C-alpha positions in Angstrom: 23.6 -7.9 63.4 23.3 -4.1 63.3 19.9 -2.6 62.4 21.2 0.6 60.7 18.7 2.9 58.9 18.7 2.8 55.1 18.8 6.6 54.5 21.4 7.5 51.9 24.2 9.8 52.8 24.8 13.1 51.0 28.5 14.2 51.0 29.9 14.0 54.5 26.7 14.9 56.4 25.9 12.4 59.1 22.7 10.4 59.0 19.6 12.0 60.6 18.8 8.8 62.5 21.1 7.2 64.9 21.3 3.4 65.0 18.0 2.0 65.9 19.4 0.2 68.9 20.0 3.5 70.7 16.6 5.0 70.2 18.0 8.5 70.3 17.1 11.4 67.9 19.4 14.2 67.0 17.2 17.3 66.9 20.2 19.6 66.1 21.0 17.8 62.9 17.3 17.8 61.8 17.1 21.5 62.3 20.2 22.1 60.3 18.8 20.0 57.4 15.6 22.0 57.4 17.5 25.2 57.3 19.2 24.0 54.1 15.9 23.0 52.5 13.5 26.0 52.2 9.8 25.4 52.4 9.2 26.1 48.6 11.6 23.3 47.8 9.9 20.8 50.0 6.5 21.9 48.5 8.0 21.4 45.0 9.3 17.9 45.9 5.9 16.9 47.2 4.1 18.3 44.1 6.5 16.4 41.8 6.1 13.2 43.7 2.3 13.4 43.1 2.3 15.0 39.6 4.9 12.9 37.8 3.1 9.5 38.5 -0.2 11.1 37.5 1.2 12.4 34.2 2.7 9.0 33.5 -0.6 7.4 34.0 -2.4 10.0 31.8 0.1 9.6 29.0 -0.2 5.9 29.2 -4.0 6.0 29.0 -3.7 8.5 26.1 -1.2 6.3 24.3 -3.5 3.3 24.8 -6.4 5.2 23.3 -4.3 6.2 20.3 -3.2 2.6 19.9 -6.9 1.7 19.9 -7.4 3.9 16.8 -5.2 1.6 14.8 -7.1 -1.6 15.5 -10.4 -2.3 17.2 -11.7 1.2 17.9 -12.7 2.1 14.3 -16.4 2.9 14.7 -15.7 6.4 13.4 -14.6 4.9 10.1 -17.6 4.5 7.8 -18.3 0.9 6.6 -18.0 1.7 2.9 -18.5 -1.9 1.8 -22.0 -1.7 3.2 -22.8 2.0 2.8 -21.4 2.4 -0.7 -23.1 -0.7 -2.2 -26.6 0.1 -3.5 -29.9 -1.9 -3.4 -30.6 -1.7 -7.1 -33.9 -3.5 -6.9 -35.3 -1.0 -4.3 -34.5 2.0 -6.5 -35.9 0.4 -9.6 -39.1 -0.3 -7.7 -39.7 3.3 -6.8 -42.0 4.5 -9.5 -43.3 7.8 -8.1 -41.3 10.9 -7.0 -40.5 10.9 -3.3 -39.1 13.1 -0.6 -35.7 11.8 0.5 -34.5 13.1 3.9 -30.9 13.0 5.0 -29.6 14.4 8.3 -26.0 15.8 8.5 -24.4 16.8 11.8 -21.1 18.5 10.9 -18.5 18.3 13.6 -14.8 17.7 14.3 -13.3 14.4 15.3 -10.2 14.7 17.5 -7.2 12.4 17.1 -8.2 9.9 14.5 -5.9 7.9 12.2 -7.3 6.6 8.9 -3.8 5.6 7.9 -2.0 5.3 11.3 -1.0 8.9 11.6 -3.1 10.8 14.1 -4.8 14.0 13.1 -8.2 15.8 13.5 -10.9 15.4 10.9 -14.1 17.4 9.9 -16.9 14.9 9.4 -20.5 14.2 8.9 -22.4 12.3 11.6 -19.2 11.4 13.4 -17.8 9.2 10.6 -15.2 9.5 7.8 -15.7 9.6 4.9 -19.3 10.9 4.4 -22.3 8.7 3.8 -23.8 7.8 0.5 -26.8 10.0 -0.6 -29.2 8.5 -3.1 -32.3 9.6 -4.9 -34.3 8.9 -8.1 -34.6 11.5 -10.9 -37.6 13.6 -10.1 -37.3 13.1 -6.3 -36.8 16.0 -3.8 -33.7 15.7 -1.7 -33.8 17.3 1.8 -30.4 17.7 3.3 -30.9 18.8 6.9 -27.6 20.3 8.1 -26.6 21.2 11.6 -23.2 22.9 12.1 -22.0 21.6 15.5 -18.5 23.1 15.0 -17.6 25.9 17.4 -15.4 28.0 15.3 -16.2 27.5 11.5 -19.1 28.2 9.2 -20.0 25.5 6.7 -21.8 24.9 3.4 -22.6 21.7 1.5 -22.4 21.7 -2.3 -23.9 18.8 -4.3 -21.3 18.7 -7.1 -22.8 18.4 -10.6 -26.5 18.8 -9.7 -28.4 21.4 -11.8 -30.4 23.1 -9.0 -32.9 24.2 -11.6 -34.5 27.5 -10.5 -33.1 27.0 -7.0 -29.5 28.3 -7.2 -29.7 29.4 -3.6 -29.3 25.7 -2.6 -26.1 25.2 -4.6 -24.0 25.7 -1.5 -21.1 27.9 -2.8 -20.1 30.0 0.1 -20.3 33.8 -0.4 -21.5 33.2 -4.0 -24.9 31.8 -3.9 -25.2 31.0 -0.2 -24.1 32.7 3.0 -22.5 30.0 5.2 -24.3 28.1 8.0 -23.0 29.7 11.2 -21.1 27.6 13.8 -22.4 26.7 17.2 -25.5 24.9 16.1 -26.5 26.8 13.0 -29.0 25.0 10.8 -30.0 25.0 7.1 -32.1 22.6 5.0 -31.2 22.2 1.4 -34.4 21.4 -0.5 -33.3 20.2 -3.9 -35.7 19.2 -6.6 -33.8 16.7 -8.7 -34.4 17.1 -12.4 -36.1 14.3 -14.2 -33.4 14.6 -16.9 -30.5 14.2 -14.5 -29.0 10.9 -13.4 -25.6 9.3 -12.8 -22.7 9.7 -10.3 -22.1 12.8 -8.3 -20.7 13.8 -4.9 -21.1 16.4 -2.3 -18.5 18.4 -0.3 -18.0 21.5 1.7 -17.7 24.6 -0.3 -16.3 26.7 2.5 -12.5 27.3 2.9 -10.6 24.0 2.8 -13.0 21.8 4.8 -13.2 19.3 2.0 -9.6 18.4 2.5 -10.3 17.7 6.2 -13.0 15.1 5.5 -16.2 16.9 4.6 -17.2 15.0 1.4 -19.2 11.9 0.3 -20.8 10.3 -2.8 -24.2 11.1 -4.3 -26.0 8.9 -6.9 -29.1 9.7 -8.9 -30.9 6.6 -10.2 -33.2 6.8 -13.3 -35.2 4.4 -15.5 -34.3 6.6 -18.5 -30.6 6.0 -17.8 -31.3 2.3 -17.5 -32.6 2.3 -21.0 -29.3 3.7 -22.3 -27.2 1.0 -20.5 -26.9 -2.7 -20.8 -28.3 -4.8 -17.9 -26.2 -5.2 -14.7 -26.7 -6.5 -11.2 -25.0 -4.2 -8.6 -23.9 -0.6 -8.1 -20.8 0.2 -6.0 -19.2 3.5 -5.3 -15.4 3.6 -5.2 -14.1 6.9 -3.9 -10.4 7.9 -4.1 -8.9 10.9 -2.5 -5.5 12.4 -1.7 -4.9 13.0 2.0 -2.9 15.3 4.3 -1.6 14.6 7.8 -2.7 17.9 9.2 -5.6 20.3 9.0 -5.7 22.1 5.7 -5.8 25.5 7.4 -2.3 25.0 8.7 -1.0 24.6 5.1 -3.2 27.4 3.6 -1.5 30.3 5.4 1.9 29.5 4.0 0.5 28.6 0.5 -1.2 32.1 0.3 1.7 33.9 1.9 3.8 36.5 0.0 6.5 35.0 -2.2 5.1 31.5 -2.6 5.0 30.9 -6.3 2.0 28.6 -6.4 3.8 25.7 -4.8 0.9 23.5 -3.6 1.4 21.3 -0.5 2.0 17.8 -1.6 -0.3 15.2 -0.1 1.0 12.7 2.4 -1.1 9.7 1.3 -3.9 8.6 -0.9 -7.0 6.6 0.1 -9.4 4.1 -1.6 -12.7 4.1 0.4 -11.4 6.4 3.1 -8.5 4.6 4.6 -5.2 2.7 3.8 -1.7 2.0 5.1 1.1 4.4 5.4 4.8 3.5 5.4 5.9 5.3 8.5 9.6 5.6 9.3 10.5 8.1 12.0 13.9 8.6 10.6 12.7 9.8 7.2 9.2 11.1 7.8 8.7 14.8 7.0 6.5 16.5 9.6 3.5 18.0 7.7 4.1 21.6 6.6 7.4 21.7 8.5 5.4 22.3 11.7 6.8 21.6 15.2 3.8 19.5 16.3 4.3 16.0 17.6 3.5 13.1 15.2 1.7 10.1 16.7 1.8 6.9 14.7 -0.6 4.2 16.1 0.4 1.3 13.9 -0.3 -0.3 10.5 -3.7 0.1 8.9 -5.0 -2.8 6.6 -5.3 -2.4 2.9 -9.0 -1.9 2.2 -10.9 -4.7 0.5 -13.7 -4.6 -1.9 -15.9 -7.7 -1.7 -17.7 -8.8 -4.9 -19.8 -11.8 -5.8 -18.2 -13.6 -8.8 -21.5 -14.4 -10.5 -22.8 -10.8 -10.6 -22.1 -7.9 -13.0 -21.0 -4.7 -11.2 -21.2 -1.1 -12.2 -18.4 0.7 -10.4 -19.0 4.4 -9.8 -15.5 5.9 -9.5 -15.1 9.4 -7.9 -12.0 11.6 -7.5 -12.9 13.2 -4.2 -9.4 14.7 -3.7 -8.4 18.2 -3.0 -5.5 18.4 -5.4 -4.2 15.4 -7.3 -5.2 13.4 -10.4 -4.7 9.6 -10.5 -4.7 6.7 -12.9 -7.1 3.9 -11.8 -6.8 0.2 -12.8 -7.7 -3.3 -11.5 -5.2 -6.1 -12.2 -6.5 -8.6 -14.8 -9.7 -6.6 -15.4 -10.7 -4.3 -18.1 -12.9 -1.2 -17.5 -15.9 -0.8 -19.8 -16.6 3.0 -19.3 -20.2 3.9 -19.7 -20.6 7.2 -17.9 -18.7 10.5 -17.5 -19.9 13.1 -14.9 -23.5 11.9 -15.0 -23.6 11.5 -18.8 -24.1 8.1 -20.5 -21.4 7.5 -23.1 -20.9 4.9 -25.8 -19.0 2.0 -24.1 -15.2 2.3 -24.2 -13.0 -0.5 -23.0 -9.8 0.6 -21.3 -7.1 -1.0 -19.2 -7.0 2.1 -16.9 -8.5 5.6 -16.7 -6.9 8.9 -15.6 -9.1 11.4 -13.9 -8.8 14.8 -12.2 -10.3 16.2 -9.0 -14.1 16.4 -9.2 -14.5 14.0 -12.1 -16.5 10.8 -12.0 -16.7 7.7 -14.3 -18.8 4.6 -14.3 -17.6 1.3 -15.7 -18.4 -2.4 -15.8 -15.7 -4.6 -14.5 -14.6 -7.2 -17.1 -12.6 -10.0 -15.4 -10.0 -11.6 -17.8 -8.2 -14.0 -15.5 -10.1 -16.4 -13.2 -7.1 -18.1 -11.7 -7.0 -15.8 -8.6 -9.6 -14.8 -6.1 -8.0 -11.5 -5.1 -6.7 -8.7 -7.3 -5.0 -5.5 -6.7 -6.9 -2.2 -7.3 -4.4 0.6 -8.1 -4.8 4.3 -7.9 -1.6 5.8 -9.1 -1.1 9.5 -8.4 0.9 11.3 -10.9 4.2 12.5 -9.4 4.7 15.1 -12.2 1.8 17.1 -10.8 3.7 18.0 -7.5 6.0 20.9 -7.0 7.2 19.8 -3.6 8.9 16.5 -2.8 6.9 13.4 -2.3 9.1 11.6 0.2 6.1 10.9 2.5 3.7 10.0 -0.3 3.8 6.5 -1.8 1.9 7.5 -5.0 0.9 3.9 -5.8 -2.2 3.4 -3.6 -3.8 0.0 -3.3 -6.9 -1.8 -2.4 -7.8 -5.5 -2.8 -10.7 -6.7 -5.0 -11.9 -10.0 -3.6 -14.4 -12.4 -5.1 -16.2 -14.0 -2.3 -16.6 -17.8 -2.3 -14.5 -18.1 -5.4 -12.2 -21.1 -5.6 -9.2 -19.1 -7.0 -5.9 -18.5 -5.2 -6.6 -16.1 -2.3 -3.8 -13.7 -2.9 -3.4 -10.7 -5.2 -1.7 -11.6 -8.4 0.4 -8.4 -8.5 0.3 -8.5 -12.3 -0.8 -5.0 -13.3 -1.4 -3.4 -16.7 1.5 -1.5 -18.2 1.9 1.9 -16.7 4.0 4.8 -18.0 4.6 6.4 -14.6 2.4 9.4 -15.2 2.5 12.0 -18.0 4.3 15.3 -17.6 1.2 17.3 -18.8 -0.9 16.0 -15.8 -3.4 15.2 -18.5 -6.7 13.3 -18.2 -7.7 10.4 -20.4 -8.2 11.6 -23.9 -11.7 13.2 -24.0 -12.3 12.3 -27.6 -12.8 8.7 -26.6 -16.1 9.5 -24.9 -19.1 10.1 -27.1 -22.4 11.2 -25.5 -25.3 8.8 -25.9 -28.8 10.2 -26.2 -28.1 13.9 -26.6 -27.0 16.3 -29.3 -24.8 19.4 -29.4 -27.0 22.6 -29.4 -26.8 24.6 -32.6 -28.1 28.1 -33.5 -31.5 28.3 -35.3 -29.6 29.1 -38.6 -27.7 25.9 -38.3 -24.3 27.5 -38.1 -21.6 26.1 -35.8 -20.9 29.4 -34.2 -22.3 30.3 -30.9 -24.5 33.3 -29.9 -21.9 34.4 -27.3 -18.1 33.8 -27.6 -15.8 34.3 -24.6 -12.1 33.8 -24.0 -10.7 33.1 -20.6 -7.0 33.4 -20.1 -5.8 31.5 -17.0 -2.6 32.5 -15.1 -1.0 32.7 -11.8 0.7 36.1 -11.2 2.6 37.7 -8.4 1.3 41.2 -7.9 0.7 43.6 -5.0 2.3 42.6 -1.7 4.2 39.7 -3.5 1.0 37.6 -3.4 0.7 34.9 -6.0 -2.9 34.7 -7.1 -5.0 32.8 -9.7 -6.5 34.9 -12.5 -9.2 34.7 -15.1 -8.5 37.5 -17.6 -6.4 39.3 -15.0 -9.2 39.2 -12.4 -8.8 37.2 -9.1 -11.7 36.3 -6.8 -12.1 37.5 -3.3 -15.1 36.6 -1.1 -17.6 39.3 -0.2 -17.4 38.5 3.5 -20.6 38.1 5.5 -22.8 38.1 2.4 -23.0 36.4 -1.0 -23.2 37.7 -4.5 -26.6 36.3 -5.2 -28.1 37.8 -2.1 -26.7 41.2 -3.0 -28.0 41.1 -6.6 -31.4 39.5 -5.9 -32.5 41.9 -3.2 -31.0 45.1 -4.7 -31.3 44.5 -8.5 -31.3 48.1 -9.5 -28.9 49.7 -7.1 -26.3 47.1 -6.3 -22.6 48.1 -6.7 -21.7 44.6 -8.0 -23.9 45.0 -11.0 -26.8 47.3 -11.7 -29.3 45.2 -13.6 -30.9 47.7 -15.9 -27.9 50.0 -16.4 -25.0 47.5 -17.0 -25.4 45.3 -20.0 -21.8 44.4 -20.5 -20.9 40.7 -20.9 -18.2 41.1 -18.3 -18.3 43.3 -15.2 -15.9 43.6 -12.3 -17.0 45.4 -9.1 -16.1 44.8 -5.5 -13.7 42.0 -6.5 -16.5 40.0 -8.2 -15.8 39.1 -11.8 -19.2 38.3 -13.4 -20.0 36.9 -16.8 -23.5 38.3 -17.4 -25.8 36.2 -19.6 -29.2 37.8 -19.8 -30.9 36.0 -22.7 -32.5 32.6 -22.1 -31.5 29.9 -24.6 -28.2 31.6 -25.7 -25.5 29.3 -26.8 -22.2 30.2 -25.2 -18.7 29.0 -26.2 -15.8 29.5 -23.9 -12.1 29.1 -24.9 -10.0 28.4 -21.9 -6.4 29.2 -22.5 -4.1 27.9 -19.7 -1.0 30.1 -19.5 0.1 28.4 -16.3 2.5 25.5 -16.3 0.2 23.4 -14.1 -3.0 21.6 -15.1 -6.4 22.9 -13.9 -9.6 20.9 -13.6 -12.4 23.4 -14.2 -15.9 22.8 -12.9 -19.1 24.7 -13.8 -21.9 24.8 -11.3 -25.5 24.5 -12.4 -24.7 23.3 -15.9 -23.0 20.7 -18.0 -21.0 21.7 -21.1 -19.9 20.0 -24.3 -16.2 19.5 -24.8 -15.8 20.6 -28.4 -12.0 20.5 -28.2 -9.3 19.6 -25.7 -5.6 20.2 -26.6 -2.3 19.7 -24.8 -0.8 22.7 -26.6 -1.4 25.4 -29.2 -4.1 28.0 -29.6 -7.6 28.2 -30.8 -8.2 29.7 -34.2 -11.5 31.3 -35.3 -11.6 29.3 -38.6 -12.0 26.1 -36.5 -15.8 26.7 -36.7 -15.6 25.9 -40.4 -13.4 22.9 -40.0 -15.2 19.8 -38.9 -12.0 18.1 -37.9 -11.0 20.8 -35.4 -14.2 21.0 -33.3 -16.4 18.1 -32.5 -20.1 19.0 -33.1 -21.3 15.4 -33.7 -21.1 13.7 -30.3 -18.5 15.1 -27.9 -18.7 14.3 -24.2 -21.1 16.3 -22.1 -19.8 16.8 -18.5 -19.3 19.4 -15.7 -15.5 19.1 -15.0 -12.7 19.3 -17.6 -9.0 19.3 -17.0 -6.9 21.8 -19.0 -3.2 20.8 -19.1 -0.4 23.3 -18.6 -0.1 25.5 -21.7 -3.0 23.7 -23.2 -6.6 24.9 -24.0 -10.1 23.6 -24.3 -13.3 24.8 -26.0 -16.6 24.2 -24.2 -20.2 24.9 -25.0 -23.3 25.3 -22.8 -26.8 26.8 -23.0 -28.1 29.6 -20.8 -31.2 28.0 -19.3 -30.7 28.1 -15.5 -31.1 31.3 -13.5 -28.6 32.1 -10.7 -25.1 32.9 -9.8 -22.9 29.9 -10.7 -19.2 29.6 -9.9 -16.8 28.4 -12.6 -13.5 27.6 -11.0 -10.5 25.4 -10.8 -11.4 22.4 -8.5 -7.9 22.2 -7.0 -8.7 23.5 -3.6 -5.5 25.4 -3.2 -6.1 27.2 -6.5 -9.7 28.1 -5.7 -8.5 29.6 -2.4 -6.0 31.7 -4.4 -8.8 33.2 -6.5 -9.0 31.1 -9.6 -12.8 31.5 -9.8 -15.3 33.6 -11.7 -19.1 33.8 -11.5 -21.7 33.2 -14.2 -24.6 35.6 -13.6 -27.3 33.8 -15.6 -30.7 35.4 -16.2 -30.6 38.0 -13.4 -33.9 39.4 -14.4 -35.6 36.1 -13.6 -34.0 35.2 -10.2 -34.6 38.7 -8.9 -38.4 38.0 -9.3 -38.3 34.8 -7.3 -40.5 34.8 -4.2 -39.4 31.5 -2.7 -36.0 32.3 -1.2 -35.8 30.4 2.1 -36.0 32.7 5.1 -33.0 30.9 6.7 -31.0 31.5 3.5 -31.5 35.3 3.8 -31.1 35.5 7.5 -27.6 33.9 7.4 -26.3 36.8 5.3 -24.7 39.6 7.3 -24.4 37.5 10.4 -21.4 38.6 12.5 -18.5 36.2 12.1 -20.0 34.5 9.1 -17.1 35.4 6.8 
């Protein structure tokens, strides 16, 4: 048997080795081969032999880690079942005002997949979504924030809180706070909660589009006074619903604000109940977010979230639309919703099959189970497809969770029998606001008893393409642009007589526009202000007012306000309209709201669709400037953050 070498032949070249039986070595042939293979090629071959196996191992390990995101490795996902269910007995037992301390570390999570598609998130304390914050009315909240991000400032806004005589803690970047700088910057929000404030709220970043990337969470204010306005119940549970994008919001924002884009908002890729949910991924049809060239990693199916309830207990569900853009219709199969709260205001009970709500709004309801044959029921958040300009191929707008009654003998499978649904209305309208009647409060009137206000203001809302082909949002033809490394309140408070934004003792106009800051100047405490919001845009806008609640005197899908409505009791509701902080105004519709000037500070009034706010659909209410310029308790850190390099 011949013991020939196993070296492969190339072309007609003879083998380097002679048969092993001869033991001879042909040095001439080896030299010839070396001459044909330069040293750089041999080095490259050696490098590739080492590098390729190493890369294969690294990619395999990375893939294994990503796969882990879809199943067992979910510690970064907040346990909302535990964290969003409240100990009602504890809060009822707290009889004296307390200091409530919460510690927030803001950072970025790399490569996480709440729905199976991998992306980065901006989070609090390493988890998504943000933790529940609770207090009693009259308590003092301390939010200790450390910004651990390397490249972005941050602020935290507690949406709906009054911040009485402490507007500097409202957290609106470049308006009443200079942002907390990156790289370990710190700020403590010391918030004295009003004894007359209670209900369901939430917090979120008010810098750029960080909210869309995960920087938000629920906030609940308990109160014995609120308890007296409600019937008895056993448990509180927050249910938070939000739209969701498969890439960082900044990657969408540049194109959204680019010249020639006619207010075409990026369509969400998914929707979540309690911060996670499945996504129907098909590589053949999936549209890469924002048309980018980035690789898309899918790590497998994510389970439908489950809400566990005890069948013998009565639950108050606190529902929050924590999204960046989209309204939704919420329902639970075979349950009716007895609505008792809107944006922190107790309302007369209204029983509904479903409720439609816009970004920033909150409702509380008691769950009323009508069918006991099943143990599990589908929870449905249906996002309205008529509200999207771009296609929704990625987005299954019917988002689900499962409501499960523990230890219940019923059939353990969702019934799938939902309430009738119209598929969404073309106006992108909310639930009819006339259904909700405020309990325990009256509409403010002038001392002469007339329906008319002390101050009347009209705001015309539009999106217009102007200089450089930029499509911007406008109030009365004014669009908002941030001041940069300062904030409006800092400028006005520390230079009240000489500031170019508004000279306190020389400018008395109701409206002023300087340095791109559109101010509504309200200088008399106790003034009653009515605002008519005319929406001349074809899209709906959920408007939110900081530092106040307002009475919704009228909300119309079309038409115009007429001055004689003040003498017509059927046209404006002065008896018991809803009192809230966020109202949706449909395309080509209008609303009439009323509030009282009683809280000094600079307060944003803006569309709560994040894309629209970034496009400038924001104005500032300058309330009682003569009062806040006399304050002596501005936090030193608050002042020092202004004019910091890179804090824009």
